[in-house]
N, C-alpha and C positions, 0 to 999 in steps of 0.2 A: 387612600389620604382620609383622616378623620377628623372635623373638627374637632375645637375644644369645649365646646358647649351643646349641650342636647336638645333636643326639639321643644322638652318642657320647658327648660330653663329660657329658651328665644318667646317659646309664648308668656311664660310668666312675666317676661322682662317687656316683651313688645304690650301686654294687656295694662301692664302699670302705666306705660305712657300714653296710650291711645284714652284711659281713663282718664288720668292725669290731665291731659291735653283739650279735656272736652268741653267744649263751649255751648250751653242749652239756653235756651229764653226767649220773649219774643220780643222783637225789634220795637223800640220806639215811633220809627221813623215810618214804618208800614204795617206793623201789628200783625206780622207773620213770623209763624214760629221759626226756629234754627235748629239746629243740632247738628254740629260738624267739630271736628279735632283740628284743633289750629296746628302748625308744624311746630311750634316752641313756645312755652309760656314767656319765656325773658327774651324774645326777640322779634316774635311773628304771630301777633297774639289774635290776628285774625282769620278768614279763610280764602286760600288761595286757590288757584283752578287746579293746577296739576299735583300739588301736592294732596288735595282733595280726592282727587282719583287714587291715588297711591294708597292712602289711609282705606280707602275703601275696599281694595284689591287684599289688604292684611286684614281687615277686620272679616271679611268671607270666612277668617280660619278660627274667629272668636267670638263673633256676635253678627249674625246677615243682617239683622234686623236694622241695629245701627250701620250699618255701610249701605242700607236704603234710607235712613235719614240723613246720611254723608250727601249721597246724591241729591237725593231731594231737597237739600238746602242749597246746594250748588244749581241746580238748573232752577229755583226759584227766582236767579237772579238772571235771568234771562230776558234781554229788551225785547221790543216790537221788532225791531230789524233780526234779530234773532242772535246778534251777539252776546255771549258772556263775560263778563270781567275777567282778569286775571287776580282781582282781589276784590271780596264783599265787606264791606266796615260793617259788620252787625251791630257792633258795641259802639256807641259815638265816643262815649266816653272816652275810650281808648284810641281815639284817633288823633290827636292833637300831638299827642307825645310823640306816637310813629311817625307821624309826616315831618315833625320836627329834625329828624333824622336821616327820613328816606328821602328820595327825589322820586315823587308817584305821578303821573299823570292822572287827572281828576275828570269823569263826565260828569260829575257831580260830587254832592257829601257823602255819598255809599259806596260808590263803584269806582274802580280804577278806568280807566281809559283804553287800554291794552288788553291784549289776550297772551295765552302761554299755549306752550307745543298741546295741541287739540286732541289729547288721550280720552276722553270722556267716553266716547261711542264704544272704546274697549271697554272700561271701567262699568257703564253698564250694561252692557252685553254680559260680563261675567256677573255681574249680581245677579241677574235677571236668570241665568243658567243655574247658577246656586240655590237661587231663593223661588223660581219658578211662581214668580206673580206676575201675572197676567197683568193686575193692575198698573202694577208699576211700570212695565211693557207702555201698556198706553199710554200712560203718562210721560214718559221719557220719550216716544217715537215723535212726537209733532215738536217737541223741543230740538232733541236731536238734528233732525231734517232742517228746521229753521237754522238750527247754528253751523252745520256743514255746506247750507248754500250761502250762507252770510260770508263765509271763508272764501268760497267759491268767486261771490259776487263784488266784496269790497275789496280784497286782498291780491287778487288775479288780473289786475286790469292790462295785461298785455294777452290774456287768452291762453297762455301756454300751458296749464295745469299746477304751475308752481304758485303757492301762494308768498306773500312777503311781509316781513315781520318790519315794524318801522323805529326799533329799538330794541338792543340789545337781550331787555330783561323779557323781553315775550319771546325769545327762544329759549330762555332759561338758563343761557349758559352766560349768563351777566358781563363777566370780564374777560371772557375768551380773549386769547391773545390773537384771534383771526378778525377781531375788530379794530385793532388797535389803529390801523390807516385811515379806516373811515371816519373814527373819533376823532382822530388827531391828536391820538394821546399823547401830552409831552412829558407829564409825569406818569411812571408804571406804579400806579398806588391806588389804592381804594379810593384816596382824595385826588387824583389825578383824574380817576373814571366819573367819582360825581360830579365834578367841574365840567368835564367834558358833556357828560350827559346832559346836566342842566342848560347846557347851550342847544343840544339838541330840544329839548322842551319848550324854550323858548323860542327858535324858529318856528315850533309848533304852534304855537300860540294862538296865529291870527287864522290858521287851517284846521281849528280843532271842530271834532265830528264829520269831516270829510276826508274818509281813507284816501279816497281816488287825489284829493287835492293833495295830501300828505306825501303819497308816492309819488306824486307826479312832481314833486319840489327837490325830489331827489337828495334828501340832507340824509337820510339812512335809511336805505331801499334793498333789504338783503331774500334772497331766494336761499333760506338756511335749509340746510341738508337734513339736521334733526328733524326739524318741525315737517317739511314733507314728508321724511319718511314716518313719521309718526301719523301726518294727515292721512298719507297712503294706507298705513294698514289699520285707521279706524274708518277709512271709508269701505275696505273689506268687510268690517265688523257690523256698521251701520246697514248695509248691503245683506248681509244673514239677515240682521234683527227684521229688516222688513220683508225678506223671503218669510221667515217664520211666521210673523203677523199677518202677510197679505198673500202668501202663498207663489208658487214659482214663478208665477204672471203678474207678480208685483211690480208696476211701473217703477216706484221707486229703488227697488231693488236693483233694475235694472241701471236707472240714471247712478245709483253710485257705485255699480260696479265698472261701468264705463268712467266714470270719473278716475277711481281708482288706475285703471289701465292707464290712463291719460299722466297721471302724475308720476306713476312707476317711469312711464316710456322718457318721462323728459329727464328724469333724476339720472337715469341710464345716458341718455343721448346728450343732456346738454351739462350733467354737474360732475361726469365722470370723465377722470384724466389719467388715460393710458400709461404717459411716461411716469408718472407719480403711484399709480396703484391705487387712487384713492380719490373718493367723490369731495367736491369743493364748493363751497356756496358759492353764490353769483350777486355781486353788488352792483345795484345803481339801475337806471332804465337799460343803460347799454350791457347790462349783466356779463361784468370782469370778473374773472373766478378769482377768488382770495384764495391762494395757495397756500394755505398754513393747514397743515394735516393736526387736526384734534379729536375729540371723542366722536364729533360729529361726523366726521367723515367714515365711519365706521358704522353707524346709525342704516344706512339702507340694506344692512344684513338683518334687519327686522322682519324683509320684505321674505315671505316666503318664494317668490317667484322671481327673484332677482337673480340675473345671469349666471352660470355657475362658474364662466371665469371671472365676475367681478366677487364672486363671494371666495375663489379659492385665492384670487391675488390679493386680498383686503386681510387675509387670513395670515399666508405664509409670510407676505410681506411687511405687515405692520402687528397684527395680534402678537403673534407666534414670537417675534425676536423679543428678548429681555431688552435689547437696547433700544426699542422703542416702546410697546404697550404692556408687554408683560413682565411687568415687576413684580418683585416678592408679594405687591398685595396689589394686584391690578385689579380692573385697569384705572390708568390714571387721564387724566380729563386733558391732559396734552403728550405727546410721546415725550419719556426720557432723554431721546437725542435732539429736542427742539431747544436752542439757544434761550427761549423766555420759559421753560420749562421750572416752575416753581412748587417744589414737592413739599416744602412745610407749613406753616401755618402762616396766612398770606394777609392777616390784617384785616379781610373783608374782601381782598381784591381774590377773588374765589375763580374756580375751574382752570385754570391755569397749570394744575400739576397734580393734586391730590385726587382720590379713587373715590366714586361716589355710588352708594349701593342702588340709586335710581336707573344708573346707566349700566351698572352691573345688572341689575334684574333684566332690562331689555336684551344686552348681549349674553346673557349666560340662556337664555332660550332660545333667541336665534343660531346660536353656536351648536346648541343641542339640535335644531332642527333644523340644522345644513349637514349634521353626521361628524361634528367635532366632538366627541365627549370625551375624549382626552383634554378637551381643554374648558369644555362648559363644569364638568365636575370639580377640576381643582377650582373655576372663579367662583362657584356656589360656596366650596369649602373654605377659601381665603375671604370671602365677603363675611362668614359665619366666625374665623379667626377676627376679623377687625373687632366684633360687635363682643365677641367674648374678652379681647382684649380692654376694649375702650370702651365699653358701653353702645347705646343709640347714640352716634354722633352724626353731626351733620355730612364730615367728607372726615377722609382718613389719608395719613401720610403712607404712599403708596410702596416704601421702604421698611417702614417699621411698624404700621396700623397703627398709631397714633392717632387718638381720636381728634378733630379740631373743629371750629366753627361752635353752632348752638350743641347744647346737650340735649337732651329726651328729646332728639329729635322723630318728628314723626314717620316721614318716610321711611325710614331705616327699619320700620319694623316691617317694609315690603319683603324683609329676607321670608318671612312666613310664606312665603307665594313664590319662592323662586324655583 
C-alpha cells in the first residue's frame, strides 16, 4: 500500500502550517519571551498543552531548535505547585473574544485551571535525544519532576495509582459519549455540551484552587483510561531521563519507575472488563465503570508491558473488525457499531466518530511495537491519505477522509513522526 503524498510534500505542508501558526514575542503580563505554535489561527490562538507537545514532535523533523523553544514556552507556565495549565494566554488582547465563545475555567487572567493528557515528559525526552542539549535537560527535569508529583498528589486522592480529571476537556476527548451520563446531557449537540459544562464550572466556583475538594464533591470525577495510559507512558519516559541525568542509582528514576508500575497495574486490575474485552474509565468516588467503548479504551496499547492477553483481545475484538474501529480511514474516535457514532461534521460536538491524527499516532506506534505491522503500516498510510485528500485538518471522516473542524491544524503535522 502506498499513500498518495510524498514525504517531501508532507514536510512542505507541515512547515507551512507550523510557521504560519507560530506566535513569538514578549508577554506584557510577565515579561517572558514566548515562541510556540498555536493549534489554529482561526479558532485556537493560544498555547495548548498537549498540542504543543505534538508540535514539538513534528518540529524535530524540521527545526529542532524551535522544538526546544516550544517546550520551554510551555514549561515556563509551570506554577509553584507543579501544575502546568492546559492553556497559556500569552497575548492578552486575543483573550476576550476567545472566552466569549468558549467555556474555560481560569486560575487567573493568564492560565486555565485545568490539565490535559500529561504527554510532556515524552515530548521533552524526544527533544533531548534529538538535540543532545544537556542544558535543556537540566532546565526541564525539575519542572517535569514537580509536575508529575503534582499529578500524583493532587489528582489521586484515593492513592490507587490512577489520576482523575475534573471535567471532560482535561482528557482531551471533550464531547465523547462516554461522558453523556455523568454530564446529564439532555441535548446531543455542542450547545447541549456547553450548557452541561457550564453547570460543572458553576458548581466548582466555591471550590476553586483545591483539587481534593473538587474531586471529593464528586461532580465530574473520572479516572480516565486515555489520561492514565499517557500518564504511565510518560512516567517511564521521566524515569529514563532521570537515569540518564543521575545514573542507575537515581532515586527519582526509581520513584517514577515504581509509580509507572502502580499505574499500569491499576489500569489492568481496575479498568479492564473481560466480558467487553476493553478498558473503561471509572467514574466518581465509588469508581463506577463507564461502559462505553471509545478510542480511549484502546489507549493502554501504548504500554509496552501491557499483558499479552489484553493486547490480543483489544486488537482482535475491536481494532481489526471493520464494524468497529477498522473503518476505511481508521481509527474513529467511537466504533462504527456504537449507536451514538457520528462520523460527519458534528458542528463542534467532537470525539464522537471522526478519526484523529494524534490518536492514530499513538496507536500506529503501539501496534507496531506489539507486533502488528499488518495494521500499523496501513494505519500510517491511511492517515497520510487523509492529509493528501483534505490537508492538515483537525479531524477526518472515517469513511471518506473528508477534512473536518479547524483548517491548518497544527497537531496533524504529527504525521512526520509516525
